[in-house]
SERO-4910 file (N, C-alpha, C, O; in steps of 0.05 Angstrom, whole numbers):
BEGIN
 pado doro    nc1    nc2    nc3   cac1   cac2   cac3    cc1    cc2    cc3    oc1    oc2    oc3
  Unk    A   -330    170   -320   -337    161   -293   -333    130   -296   -347    116   -311
  Unk    A   -313    121   -280   -306     88   -278   -333     78   -267   -346     85   -247
  Unk    A   -338     58   -287   -365     41   -275   -355     14   -268   -373     -2   -267
  Unk    A   -333      6   -264   -326    -15   -251   -328    -19   -216   -328      0   -200
  Unk    A   -330    -44   -208   -328    -42   -176   -295    -38   -173   -278    -43   -189
  Unk    A   -292    -28   -146   -259    -24   -135   -257    -33   -109   -274    -29    -92
  Unk    A   -231    -47   -105   -227    -53    -83   -197    -35    -76   -175    -41    -85
  Unk    A   -205    -11    -59   -181      4    -57   -163     -7    -34   -166     -7    -10
  Unk    A   -138    -20    -54   -117    -27    -32   -102    -13    -13    -90    -26      4
  Unk    A   -100     15    -14    -84     26      5   -100     50     15    -98     70      1
  Unk    A   -116     50     38   -125     76     54   -116     72     73   -107     50     81
  Unk    A   -118     97     86   -103    116    120   -124    119    131   -140    132    117
  Unk    A   -131    112    151   -152    122    173   -142    133    188   -118    125    190
  Unk    A   -148    156    209   -140    165    235   -155    178    242   -171    189    227
  Unk    A   -154    182    274   -160    198    291   -151    205    311   -154    191    331
  Unk    A   -136    232    310   -114    251    320   -119    244    356    -99    242    369
  Unk    A   -141    241    367   -141    239    395   -130    212    401   -122    208    424
  Unk    A   -129    194    384   -118    160    394    -89    158    400    -79    152    422
  Unk    A    -76    164    374    -52    152    378    -36    175    364    -47    185    344
  Unk    A     -4    185    376     10    203    358     22    195    336     37    176    335
  Unk    A     15    214    312     34    207    291     45    229    285     34    247    272
  Unk    A     76    229    298     92    255    289     98    268    260    102    292    258
  Unk    A     97    254    242     97    265    216     77    279    206     76    291    185
  Unk    A     59    278    224     33    299    215     33    324    220     18    340    209
  Unk    A     54    329    240     63    353    252     73    378    240     73    400    250
  Unk    A     85    369    210     91    387    189     74    391    173     78    410    157
  Unk    A     56    378    172     29    371    149      2    383    156    -17    369    163
  Unk    A      2    408    154    -28    411    168    -46    415    153    -61    434    159
  Unk    A    -51    406    136    -79    403    118    -81    367    120    -98    356    106
  Unk    A    -66    353    135    -73    328    138    -74    319    169    -79    297    176
  Unk    A    -68    341    185    -62    340    208    -95    347    227   -100    363    245
  Unk    A   -116    323    211   -140    333    229   -152    302    226   -137    285    216
  Unk    A   -174    295    234   -184    266    228   -198    258    203   -217    271    195
  Unk    A   -188    236    190   -200    229    167   -214    204    178   -199    188    188
  Unk    A   -242    199    178   -250    175    187   -268    165    162   -271    176    140
  Unk    A   -280    142    168   -301    126    147   -318    141    138   -322    136    114
  Unk    A   -332    159    149   -352    183    142   -338    202    112   -348    209     91
  Unk    A   -311    205    124   -298    222    105   -295    210     78   -302    221     57
  Unk    A   -284    183     81   -277    165     62   -304    163     39   -305    164     14
  Unk    A   -323    160     57   -346    154     39   -352    183     23   -354    187     -1
  Unk    A   -352    199     41   -358    229     25   -340    235      1   -346    249    -18
  Unk    A   -320    223      3   -304    230    -19   -295    211    -45   -277    214    -62
  Unk    A   -317    187    -41   -319    171    -61   -345    166    -65   -355    144    -69
  Unk    A   -358    193    -65   -387    191    -76   -388    184   -106   -375    198   -122
  Unk    A   -402    165   -114   -412    155   -142   -389    132   -157   -388    123   -180
  Unk    A   -370    125   -130   -349    107   -145   -359     75   -127   -362     76   -102
  Unk    A   -364     54   -139   -377     31   -127   -346     16   -113   -332     -1   -123
  Unk    A   -344     27    -91   -322     15    -69   -333     -3    -53   -347     -1    -33
  Unk    A   -325    -23    -67   -334    -50    -58   -324    -67    -31   -336    -85    -18
  Unk    A   -295    -55    -27   -276    -64     -9   -249    -46     -5   -242    -31    -23
  Unk    A   -237    -46     13   -218    -28     23   -196    -48     42   -200    -68     56
  Unk    A   -173    -35     37   -153    -50     55   -142    -28     71   -138     -9     56
  Unk    A   -136    -25     99   -126     -7    118    -99    -10    114    -90    -34    112
  Unk    A    -80     11    112    -52      8    119    -48     27    138    -58     49    141
  Unk    A    -27     12    155    -15     25    181    -11     52    171     -9     57    147
  Unk    A     -9     76    195     -3     96    188     21    114    195     22    138    192
  Unk    A     42     97    207     60    100    221     61    127    248     71    149    251
  Unk    A     41    104    264     41    118    286     69    116    307     86    100    302
  Unk    A     71    127    322     95    121    343     92     93    351     71     83    358
  Unk    A    114     80    351    122     56    353    107     42    383    104     17    386
  Unk    A    102     53    393     93     39    418     64     39    420     51     31    439
  Unk    A     55     47    398     17     49    387     10     24    370    -11     10    368
  Unk    A     31     23    361     25      4    328      6    -19    333    -11    -24    316
  Unk    A      7    -33    355     -8    -52    365    -36    -47    368    -55    -62    363
  Unk    A    -35    -26    376    -60    -13    381    -77      1    360   -102      3    359
  Unk    A    -57     10    343    -75     19    317    -79     -4    305    -97     -3    288
  Unk    A    -68    -26    307    -86    -52    293   -106    -60    302   -125    -67    288
  Unk    A   -104    -60    324   -137    -65    343   -155    -50    336   -177    -59    329
  Unk    A   -150    -23    335   -165    -10    324   -185    -10    294   -210    -10    291
  Unk    A   -167     -9    280   -173    -14    253   -190    -33    240   -204    -30    220
  Unk    A   -184    -62    262   -197    -75    260   -227    -79    268   -243    -94    257
  Unk    A   -233    -58    292   -251    -56    303   -275    -44    279   -299    -51    277
  Unk    A   -259    -25    264   -275    -13    243   -295    -23    227   -316    -13    220
  Unk    A   -283    -47    222   -293    -63    203   -320    -70    208   -335    -80    192
  Unk    A   -325    -63    240   -354    -69    249   -372    -46    239   -396    -53    241
  Unk    A   -369    -26    231   -387     -6    219   -383     -1    190   -398     14    178
  Unk    A   -363    -13    178   -362    -16    153   -349    -41    135   -325    -43    129
  Unk    A   -369    -60    129   -359    -85    123   -343    -85     98   -335   -106     90
  Unk    A   -338    -65     85   -324    -59     59   -293    -60     68   -276    -66     52
  Unk    A   -287    -54     92   -265    -53    103   -254    -85    105   -267   -100    119
  Unk    A   -235    -94     93   -232   -125     87   -208   -135    101   -205   -154    116
  Unk    A   -196   -123     95   -161   -124    106   -147    -98    119   -154    -74    118
  Unk    A   -125   -110    132   -105    -89    151    -83    -98    147    -77   -121    152
  Unk    A    -67    -78    136    -35    -81    139    -29    -67    160    -35    -43    161
  Unk    A    -14    -81    183     -7    -73    205     21    -65    204     36    -76    188
  Unk    A     30    -47    220     58    -42    227     74    -65    247     63    -76    266
  Unk    A     97    -70    242    105    -98    260    141    -84    255    149    -74    235
  Unk    A    155    -88    280    184    -81    277    196   -106    275    200   -121    294
  Unk    A    202   -113    246    206   -138    238    244   -139    243    258   -160    242
  Unk    A    254   -112    248    282   -108    249    296   -128    280    318   -138    285
  Unk    A    271   -128    295    282   -151    323    285   -181    314    298   -196    328
  Unk    A    274   -190    289    285   -213    285    262   -235    294    238   -233    299
  Unk    A    283   -259    295    257   -275    315    242   -268    338    222   -279    346
  Unk    A    254   -248    348    239   -236    374    213   -222    370    198   -214    388
  Unk    A    208   -218    339    182   -205    328    160   -229    338    138   -223    348
  Unk    A    166   -251    336    148   -273    339    120   -269    353     99   -273    342
  Unk    A    126   -258    381    105   -247    401     88   -227    388     63   -229    387
  Unk    A    100   -210    380     88   -190    363     63   -197    337     44   -184    330
  Unk    A     73   -225    327     61   -226    301     40   -237    313     17   -234    306
  Unk    A     49   -253    333     20   -275    344      4   -256    352    -20   -259    346
  Unk    A     14   -231    369    -11   -212    378    -32   -202    357    -56   -197    361
  Unk    A    -16   -202    331    -33   -191    307    -50   -215    299    -74   -213    294
  Unk    A    -38   -236    298    -57   -260    294    -79   -259    310   -101   -264    300
  Unk    A    -77   -254    335    -96   -265    355   -120   -239    348   -142   -240    359
  Unk    A   -111   -213    329   -138   -197    324   -160   -205    310   -182   -194    307
  Unk    A   -148   -239    297   -168   -243    274   -163   -244    244   -143   -231    237
  Unk    A   -174   -255    226   -162   -255    203   -171   -233    185   -169   -235    160
  Unk    A   -180   -211    197   -179   -189    184   -146   -171    176   -142   -155    158
  Unk    A   -126   -182    197   -100   -176    189    -92   -199    173    -91   -223    177
  Unk    A    -87   -178    147    -80   -196    127    -48   -192    117    -38   -207    100
  Unk    A    -31   -170    131     -8   -165    126      6   -143    144     -6   -128    159
  Unk    A     39   -143    139     47   -127    150     60    -97    137     56    -94    113
  Unk    A     73    -77    151     91    -62    136    106    -47    158     99    -31    175
  Unk    A    134    -57    151    154    -34    168    163    -17    141    174    -25    121
  Unk    A    155     13    148    158     29    134    190     26    136    203     24    157
  Unk    A    199     28    111    225     38    104    239     55     92    263     57     89
  Unk    A    214     71     83    220    101     64    246    116     81    264    126     67
  Unk    A    248    118    101    259    147    114    288    137    131    301    151    147
  Unk    A    293    110    124    317    101    132    338    105    115    340     98     92
  Unk    A    356    119    132    378    128    112    402    107    106    421    115     93
  Unk    A    401     82    114    418     65    107    399     44     87    381     29     95
  Unk    A    408     47     60    387     35     41    389      3     44    372    -13     35
  Unk    A    410     -2     58    409    -28     55    396    -45     82    399    -69     86
  Unk    A    380    -26     98    374    -36    127    355    -62    130    353    -77    149
  Unk    A    339    -63     98    322    -86    101    341   -112     99    333   -135    100
  Unk    A    367   -106     96    383   -131     87    399   -144    112    413   -164    108
  Unk    A    397   -133    137    404   -139    161    396   -170    165    383   -180    147
  Unk    A    405   -189    190    396   -215    190    376   -214    201    358   -230    194
  Unk    A    369   -195    224    351   -198    242    328   -188    218    309   -203    216
  Unk    A    328   -171    204    300   -162    184    298   -182    170    275   -190    170
  Unk    A    311   -195    158    308   -221    139    298   -241    151    281   -254    139
  Unk    A    306   -248    178    291   -268    194    261   -260    205    243   -276    212
  Unk    A    258   -230    204    229   -231    214    215   -233    193    194   -246    194
  Unk    A    224   -218    165    206   -216    142    196   -253    139    172   -259    138
  Unk    A    217   -272    138    211   -295    137    195   -307    157    190   -330    149
  Unk    A    185   -303    175    172   -311    206    143   -302    192    124   -312    203
  Unk    A    136   -285    169    109   -286    159     95   -300    149     71   -294    145
  Unk    A    106   -321    141     95   -339    129     77   -361    146     59   -376    139
  Unk    A     94   -356    175     78   -375    198     54   -365    207     39   -379    221
  Unk    A     43   -336    200     26   -333    208      4   -323    180    -17   -311    184
  Unk    A     15   -332    154     -8   -324    131     -5   -294    128    -27   -284    124
  Unk    A     13   -278    130     21   -248    127     36   -252    104     49   -270     95
  Unk    A     26   -218     94     48   -213     68     58   -187     78     48   -173     96
  Unk    A     82   -182     64     96   -159     73     91   -135     55     98   -138     32
  Unk    A     77   -108     63     83    -83     44    110    -70     37    124    -71     58
  Unk    A    119    -61     24    144    -48     20    138    -19     11    127    -13    -10
  Unk    A    148      1     32    143     25     34    175     37     31    190     39     50
  Unk    A    181     44      5    213     53      1    213     76    -17    193     84    -28
  Unk    A    237     87    -21    246    105    -32    254     89    -69    256     65    -71
  Unk    A    256    102    -84    259     91   -108    294     81   -106    301     60   -118
  Unk    A    310     96    -93    334     84    -88    344     62    -77    365     51    -81
  Unk    A    323     56    -59    321     29    -43    315      2    -52    317    -18    -37
  Unk    A    305      1    -84    297    -17    -94    317    -36   -100    309    -59    -98
  Unk    A    343    -34   -106    363    -58   -110    361    -76    -83    358   -100    -82
  Unk    A    363    -59    -63    363    -79    -35    335    -89    -28    333   -103     -8
  Unk    A    318    -83    -38    290    -90    -29    287   -110    -49    275   -130    -40
  Unk    A    295   -114    -80    299   -139    -98    317   -162    -78    309   -185    -74
  Unk    A    335   -154    -69    356   -175    -56    335   -183    -40    325   -205    -46
  Unk    A    327   -169    -19    310   -185      2    279   -197     -7    263   -206      9
  Unk    A    276   -195    -31    255   -212    -39    260   -236    -49    243   -253    -50
  Unk    A    284   -239    -58    296   -260    -70    309   -273    -47    322   -293    -51
  Unk    A    307   -264    -24    319   -284      5    295   -298     18    296   -313     38
  Unk    A    274   -290      6    248   -292     15    234   -299      1    215   -283     -1
  Unk    A    232   -321    -14    218   -322    -36    188   -343    -24    170   -350    -39
  Unk    A    189   -349      0    161   -356      9    139   -342     18    117   -351     22
  Unk    A    151   -310     23    139   -291     29    126   -274      4    139   -267    -15
  Unk    A    101   -270      7     85   -248     -7     90   -222     -3     85   -212     20
  Unk    A    101   -205    -25    110   -177    -17     86   -163    -41     75   -173    -61
  Unk    A     86   -136    -28     65   -116    -47     79    -98    -41     87    -91    -19
  Unk    A     86    -84    -70    103    -59    -71     84    -30    -73     68    -26    -90
  Unk    A     93    -11    -49     75     15    -51     81     34    -68    105     41    -69
  Unk    A     64     44    -83     65     68    -96     86     66   -120     98     86   -128
  Unk    A     90     43   -129    106     43   -149    142     42   -140    161     38   -155
  Unk    A    141     45   -116    172     43   -112    184     77   -105    207     84   -100
  Unk    A    159     93   -107    163    122   -112    183    133   -129    204    144   -123
  Unk    A    176    131   -145    199    135   -174    200    168   -174    182    183   -166
  Unk    A    222    174   -182    229    207   -185    217    224   -201    230    240   -212
  Unk    A    188    224   -205    166    236   -227    170    269   -223    161    287   -237
  Unk    A    184    271   -201    181    308   -200    207    313   -221    203    327   -241
  Unk    A    229    303   -218    245    303   -229    242    295   -263    257    302   -282
  Unk    A    220    280   -264    222    267   -298    239    248   -303    242    244   -327
  Unk    A    251    235   -286    268    211   -293    259    182   -292    241    176   -277
  Unk    A    272    166   -307    253    143   -314    279    127   -304    275    106   -291
  Unk    A    309    134   -310    329    113   -298    337    124   -283    333    149   -282
  Unk    A    354    109   -262    351     67   -264    320     59   -252    314     35   -247
  Unk    A    304     76   -250    282     64   -234    262     48   -254    241     37   -245
  Unk    A    269     47   -284    262     22   -299    270      0   -298    255    -19   -298
  Unk    A    298     -3   -297    316    -20   -297    307    -36   -269    301    -60   -270
  Unk    A    307    -20   -243    303    -29   -217    283    -37   -209    283    -50   -187
  Unk    A    257    -32   -224    232    -43   -221    227    -68   -238    214    -87   -229
  Unk    A    237    -67   -265    239    -90   -280    251   -115   -261    241   -137   -262
  Unk    A    269   -110   -247    291   -132   -236    271   -145   -201    273   -165   -188
  Unk    A    255   -125   -198    241   -129   -175    209   -146   -183    195   -161   -169
  Unk    A    207   -137   -209    178   -149   -222    188   -178   -236    173   -198   -237
  Unk    A    206   -178   -243    217   -209   -245    216   -236   -226    218   -260   -231
  Unk    A    212   -220   -199    207   -246   -182    176   -248   -172    163   -230   -162
  Unk    A    166   -272   -177    143   -284   -184    122   -269   -156    102   -256   -160
  Unk    A    136   -276   -128    129   -270   -106    119   -238    -96    114   -232    -73
  Unk    A    116   -222   -119    116   -193   -116     89   -177   -126     88   -181   -150
  Unk    A     76   -166   -121     52   -148   -137     63   -120   -131     81   -113   -116
  Unk    A     44   -104   -148     51    -72   -140     32    -53   -144     21    -52   -166
  Unk    A     23    -37   -124      5    -21   -125     10      3   -136     29     16   -128
  Unk    A     -8     14   -158    -10     39   -172    -23     53   -156    -48     51   -152
  Unk    A     -2     74   -140    -12     84   -121      6    109   -113     29    110   -123
  Unk    A     -3    127    -98     20    146    -82     34    163   -107     53    177   -101
  Unk    A     27    161   -137     37    180   -150     39    206   -153     59    220   -158
  Unk    A     10    215   -149      6    245   -149     26    260   -128     30    284   -132
  Unk    A     35    249   -111     45    263    -82     74    258    -96     89    276    -88
  Unk    A     86    240   -113    115    245   -125    116    270   -147    138    279   -152
  Unk    A     96    279   -159     97    292   -175    100    328   -168    110    333   -147
  Unk    A     92    346   -183     94    370   -165     64    378   -160     50    394   -174
  Unk    A     56    364   -136     34    363   -123     10    381   -133     -9    367   -140
  Unk    A      3    410   -137    -21    420   -144    -14    424   -174    -31    430   -190
  Unk    A     12    420   -182     18    428   -214     18    401   -231     19    406   -255
  Unk    A     19    381   -225     24    355   -246      0    358   -256    -23    366   -249
  Unk    A     15    345   -283     -6    340   -304    -15    312   -305     -5    300   -286
  Unk    A    -33    293   -325    -29    267   -323     -8    257   -342     -1    234   -342
  Unk    A      1    274   -355     23    264   -376     50    259   -357     67    243   -364
  Unk    A     51    271   -336     79    271   -317     76    245   -304     97    236   -295
  Unk    A     52    228   -299     52    203   -289     48    180   -309     49    157   -300
  Unk    A     42    183   -338     33    168   -353     57    148   -357     53    124   -352
  Unk    A     82    156   -364    107    136   -370    106    117   -350    109     94   -357
  Unk    A    100    124   -324    112    110   -297     83     83   -298     85     59   -298
  Unk    A     65     97   -300     47     76   -300     43     55   -320     34     32   -316
  Unk    A     50     66   -344     52     48   -370     76     27   -363     75      3   -369
  Unk    A     93     38   -352    116     16   -349    110     -1   -323    119    -24   -324
  Unk    A     96      6   -301     94    -16   -286     74    -41   -297     75    -65   -291
  Unk    A     54    -28   -314     29    -44   -315     49    -72   -341     43    -96   -341
  Unk    A     66    -61   -354     79    -76   -373     99    -97   -357    100   -121   -365
  Unk    A    112    -91   -338    137   -102   -320    122   -125   -303    134   -146   -299
  Unk    A     94   -119   -291     85   -124   -271     70   -149   -285     72   -172   -277
  Unk    A     54   -139   -306     31   -154   -324      4   -147   -306      0   -132   -287
  Unk    A    -16   -167   -320    -47   -158   -316    -54   -168   -287    -72   -158   -273
  Unk    A    -34   -192   -279    -49   -207   -255    -33   -194   -229    -38   -199   -206
  Unk    A    -15   -179   -237      5   -161   -204     -4   -129   -204     10   -114   -189
  Unk    A    -19   -122   -215    -26    -98   -207    -50    -88   -189    -73    -97   -191
  Unk    A    -44    -67   -171    -71    -61   -150    -74    -36   -155    -56    -21   -160
  Unk    A   -102    -30   -152   -106      6   -153    -99      9   -121   -100    -11   -107
  Unk    A    -93     30   -114    -92     42    -85    -99     70    -90    -94     80   -112
  Unk    A   -111     84    -72   -114    107    -63   -101    131    -53   -104    154    -60
  Unk    A    -83    118    -32    -61    124    -14    -88    152     -2    -80    175      0
  Unk    A   -111    146      4   -124    164     19   -126    167     46   -141    151     57
  Unk    A   -114    186     63   -119    225     51    -94    233     37    -93    253     22
  Unk    A    -75    218     41    -48    224     36    -47    239      4    -33    258     -3
  Unk    A    -68    224    -13    -73    233    -41    -73    264    -40    -56    278    -51
  Unk    A    -94    272    -26   -108    298    -25    -87    320    -22    -93    344    -27
  Unk    A    -59    314    -13    -40    336    -23    -34    344    -47    -21    364    -54
  Unk    A    -46    328    -62    -36    332    -88    -65    335   -110    -67    350   -130
  Unk    A    -85    318   -101   -106    310   -115   -127    308    -99   -126    305    -75
  Unk    A   -147    309   -111   -177    297   -102   -175    268   -105   -156    261   -118
  Unk    A   -194    244    -96   -196    219    -92   -210    217   -123   -206    196   -136
  Unk    A   -221    231   -131   -238    229   -155   -215    230   -181   -212    213   -199
  Unk    A   -202    254   -177   -189    263   -200   -168    241   -212   -165    237   -236
  Unk    A   -151    226   -185   -140    207   -182   -152    183   -204   -141    174   -224
  Unk    A   -169    180   -197   -186    149   -211   -195    158   -235   -197    141   -254
  Unk    A   -199    185   -238   -206    191   -266   -178    192   -286   -182    186   -310
  Unk    A   -160    196   -280   -130    198   -285   -121    169   -283   -104    164   -301
  Unk    A   -125    153   -271   -117    123   -275   -134    110   -297   -124     97   -315
  Unk    A   -159    115   -294   -176    104   -313   -173    114   -339   -176     98   -358
  Unk    A   -167    137   -344   -158    147   -374   -140    130   -379   -145    113   -396
  Unk    A   -113    132   -365    -85    114   -369    -94     84   -385    -77     73   -400
  Unk    A   -123     68   -379   -121     45   -370   -145     33   -383   -155     12   -376
  Unk    A   -155     49   -407   -182     49   -424   -180     32   -442   -198     20   -454
  Unk    A   -145     28   -448   -143     14   -474   -141    -20   -472   -142    -35   -491
  Unk    A   -138    -29   -442   -132    -47   -432   -162    -63   -438   -181    -49   -446
  Unk    A   -166    -93   -433   -182   -107   -436   -201   -110   -419   -188   -117   -400
  Unk    A   -221   -111   -412   -247   -109   -390   -240   -132   -371   -248   -131   -348
  Unk    A   -227   -149   -379   -216   -171   -358   -192   -157   -343   -194   -152   -319
  Unk    A   -172   -152   -357   -147   -133   -348   -156   -108   -325   -142   -102   -305
  Unk    A   -180    -97   -331   -184    -69   -321   -197    -86   -290   -191    -81   -267
  Unk    A   -214   -104   -297   -228   -114   -275   -206   -124   -252   -208   -121   -228
  Unk    A   -184   -137   -266   -158   -144   -237   -147   -121   -232   -132   -121   -212
  Unk    A   -149   -103   -242   -126    -79   -235   -145    -64   -212   -138    -56   -191
  Unk    A   -175    -64   -223   -184    -42   -199   -190    -57   -178   -193    -46   -156
  Unk    A   -195    -88   -181   -207   -102   -153   -191   -124   -149   -174   -127   -132
  Unk    A   -200   -144   -172   -196   -173   -166   -166   -179   -157   -163   -194   -138
  Unk    A   -148   -170   -168   -121   -169   -155   -120   -166   -129   -110   -184   -116
  Unk    A   -128   -147   -120   -130   -139    -90   -141   -165    -76   -130   -175    -56
  Unk    A   -160   -173    -86   -174   -191    -75   -158   -217    -66   -158   -230    -45
  Unk    A   -141   -222    -93   -121   -247    -94    -99   -233    -71   -105   -235    -47
  Unk    A    -82   -223    -77    -68   -221    -58    -64   -212    -34    -43   -215    -20
  Unk    A    -87   -200    -28    -87   -194      4   -108   -216     15   -113   -216     39
  Unk    A   -122   -236     -3   -142   -252      7   -157   -245     19   -158   -252     42
  Unk    A   -173   -234     10   -204   -216     24   -217   -233     16   -210   -253      4
  Unk    A   -241   -225     22   -272   -242     23   -294   -226     30   -295   -216     53
  Unk    A   -312   -224     14   -336   -202      9   -360   -220     30   -383   -214     37
  Unk    A   -349   -236     33   -375   -253     57   -377   -238     80   -359   -232     95
  Unk    A   -402   -231     82   -409   -218    114   -394   -228    139   -395   -252    144
  Unk    A   -386   -217    149   -378   -226    181   -401   -225    200   -421   -211    194
  Unk    A   -400   -241    225   -420   -241    240   -417   -221    260   -435   -217    276
***
């Protein structure tokens, strides 16, 4: 059992009666409510001291309402210390009013995500409007979560180069082709992104890129080891991707697996991975809110 404090940098929560999420229609095991009580049950025995809520791909017209709802959840659990909200950054400079509305929700909103993984054009994020929208994030102190397929890594690396003042956090190691057992060209592409100092990486979402219920730790090990090597001790964050992780693993098994991968690291390095890097990159505070 892991005996270090944990800040979970990638948590999803949802109540199906509030906002439509069309992507859940084909996933019956996830198409039910997952709330803070469920999360507490699934993390029993682990020292979860903080968590970051990440938007859940609700229908676009409900995205701002979801962010407001997520902020309200922190009133019942002070461990919820950050929110990454959806934002239509492809609207370019016109997204300013939306970002202002997010900012008005208060300091719990730490960043935004425009989910890119379903875009057919790998260069979608390089349009003039999208780049302008991302650059606006610095005015509000927001970071940008990158959710992509591995084939989109080159375009995202170009985006990061064009936005050197923006803080980026790569979700799920860029979803490498674990199911196929392929490391190339993902390795070289991830290294190119990691060479840019304004981007960190979440070690999350890997079990669902493997053979779901058939995966073994050895399937994941080379991807984790490579990410740790190229991003270094200060730019890797633990994330559970709960409850999506439950398609392939219990919360506990994912923690046990990653813990086993990282036992060789120094205590300081492990503290960074399991909590302190999330605190730094998402600018979290453990101070109780009034």
